[in-house]
N, C-alpha and C positions, 0 to 999 in steps of 0.2 A: 270336312266341309269345303275346303278350298279346292278339292279335286272332283267336285260333283259334275263338272263339265267333261271329265275325262271319258266316261263310258259313252256318252253321246258322240264325242269326237272320234273315238275308236270305231263306233258303229258306222259313222259317216265314211271314214276312210275305208273300212271293210266293204261297204256298199259300192263305193267308187271302184275299188279294185275288182270286185266281182263283175261289175258292169263292164269295165274295160276288158277283162278276160273273156267274158261272154261274147262281146262283139268280135274280138280277135279269133276266138275258136269257131264261132258259127259263120264268120265271114259275111254278116249282114251288111248290106249297103248302107251308107250314111243317111240316105234318104228315108230309111225305115228306122234305124236306131244308130245315131252317131255316137262315137266314143266320148267319154267325159272330157277328154283333152280337146276335142273339137267344140264341144259345148262351152268349155271355158274360153276358147278363142273367140267364139261368137259373143259370149258375154262381154269380153273386153272390147271387141270391135263395135258393139252396139251399146256401149256403156252410157253414152250421152242420151240416146233414144230411150233406154231403159230408165235412166234417172228421171227424165221428163215424164215418162209413163207412170212410174211409181209415185211421183209427186201428184199427178192428176188423179190417180186412183185413190191415193191417200186422202186427198181433199174431198173426193166424192163420198168415200166411205165414212169419214168423220162427220161430214155434213149430214149424211143419211142417218148416222148414229145419233147425232144431236137432235135431228128431227123426230126420230122414233122415241127418243128419251122424253122430249117435250110433249109430243102428242100422246104417247103412252101413259105418261104421268097424269095428264089431264083426264084421259079416259078412265084411268084407275080411280081417281078421285070421284068421278061421276058414278062409276059402278059401285063404289063403296057406300054410296048413299042409299042404295035400294037393292034388295035381293031380286026384285022383279026386273030391274035394269040388267043385272048380271045374267039372269036366266034368259032375257030377251036378246041380248046383243053379243055376249061373249062367245056363244056357239058360232056366230058368223066370223068373229076374229080367228077362232080356231080353224074354221073352214078356209079362210084366207091363207093361213099358215100352211095348210095341207096342199094348196094349189102350187104346182111346180113353178118356180120363178121363170123358167123358160116359156111358160104359158102366159105369164103376166106381162113380161117385158114387151112383146110385140103390141099388145093392146095399149099400153101406156105410150109407146112411140106413136101409135095412131092418134091418140088424144093430144099429146104434148109435143110431138115432133122429135127430130133428131137433135136434141139439145143436152147440154150438161145437166140441167136440172132434172131431166128425165132419168138419167143415171142415178142421181141423188135420190129421186123418188123410189126407184126400184130398190135401192139399198135400204131406204127407210122402211118400206113395206116388209121386206124380208126380215128385218131385225126388230119389228114392232112387237110381236107376240110375247117374247120373254119379258119385255119391260111391262106390258099390260098385266100379264099373268102374275108375275112376282110382286109388282107394286100393289095390285088389288089384294093379293093374299096378305101382304103386310098390313094394309089398312084395315082389313076386317078381322085380323087375328089378335086384336087387342084383348087383354084380360077384361072380361065383363065387370069384374069387381072394380077395376080402375075407372071404367066408364061410369059406373054408378057413383063412385066417389067424386068424380068431376061434376056429375049432375047434382049431387047433394050440395056442393058448394056453388051451385048456380051457374055453371059453365054452359054456354050455348053450344049448338052443334058445331059451329065453325071454330069455336075455341077448343072443343074436344078434338076436332080434326087437326088443327094447327099444332096444339101443344101435346097431343097424345098419339093420335093415329099416324101422322106423318113421321115423327121421330121413330115410331115403332116400325114403319115401313122402309126406313132407309137401308137397313141391312138386306132386306129382301130385294129392294131395287138394285142394289149394288151387284147382287148375285145375277139378277136378270141382265144387267148391263154387261157383265163379263161374258155371258153367252151371246148377247146381241153383237158384241164387238166383232167376233169372227164372222157372224152372219152378214154384217154390214159390208165387210170386204168382199165376201162371196157375191152379194147382191150387186155391188158396184162393178165387179168384173163381168158378171153375166150381163148387166145392163150395157156395158161397153161392147160386149160381143155383138149385141143386136144393133146398137147405135152405129157402130162401124166408124170408118175414117171420115165421115161427114163432118164430125166435130174435131177436125185435126188440131185445133188450138188446144183442146182438152183431151188429146189422144191418150187414153190410159192403157193399162196392161191388157185388158180385154180387146181393145182396138188393135194393138200391135200383134197380139197373138192371132187374131183373125186375119190380119194382113199377111203375116209371115206364113200362116198355114196355107193361104191361097198361093203364095210364092214357093211353096214346098221347101221352106227353110226349117227343117226339123230341128237343127241345132239351135237356131234362134228361138224357136217355140219353146224348147225345153229350158233355155236360159230364162225366158220370160216367166215360165212356170216357177222356176226357182226364185225369181224376183218376187212373184206373187206370194210364195211361201214366206219369204223374208218379211214382206209387208204385213202379212197376217200376224206373224209373231211380234212384229214391232207394235202393231195396233193393240194386240192383247197385252203386251207389256205396259204400254202407256195407260190403258184402261185399268189394269191391275194396280199400277202405281197411284193413279188418281183416286181410285175407289178405296184403296187401303188408307190413304190419308183422309178420305171422307169418313170412313168408318171410325177412325180414331176420334173424330169430333163428336161421335155419338156414343162412345163407350164410357164406362165409368172412369172418372178422373184418376182414381188410384191406379187402375190398370194401365191407363195411358202413361202415367208418370213412371210406372214400373218398366214399361216397354221402352221408354225414352232413356 
């Protein structure tokens, strides 16, 4: 158990060695494919810029994820009240999910300008569908016998929603949130690619990738891509940690004590 990280580490070392060997053997110029040693040097030289960019993208992705969580949960509650509402509006949410984010971002920039909140909005739109879909499924998949039992005891629709449907939907919502976490980071970076360096105060990873690509700094671009991967893994880890603790609140108390 304590050596679970070993295969991944060995795989990374092997990948870097093959990369270095490939560059040396083929003689590719650094402008096309720099060796990992040069990328590591660029990573160190631009560490302050990358740290600020990671912070900005992290803020945009987390705000976008929170926005999609709030709006998606509200939409799920609305859709759970009526089969007609689900049939009427969920197809449009699915349609929005199938539209490439690179097609949405320019339109949002036209409407809202080159601002930080535009990046947040792109992130929220990209990560919205898993929240709506999973939360709606959880709200409507309650055992009908339990619903009848609540009604026999005089529970209103809102009491059934709060005391039965929402607790049942928590685990579904958590699964959707875990999917949305990665999408939120992707949406934030894509939004920054389009917004560009106009919002230099909030220059994120997408912004500096775009700038370094125009400067033909391939080594710095690859370093920024590596930082993006690190950020995505960090966000997923945070969401997994929070969601796991949230799930513990809704599991059987005996199971919770046994795991503790």
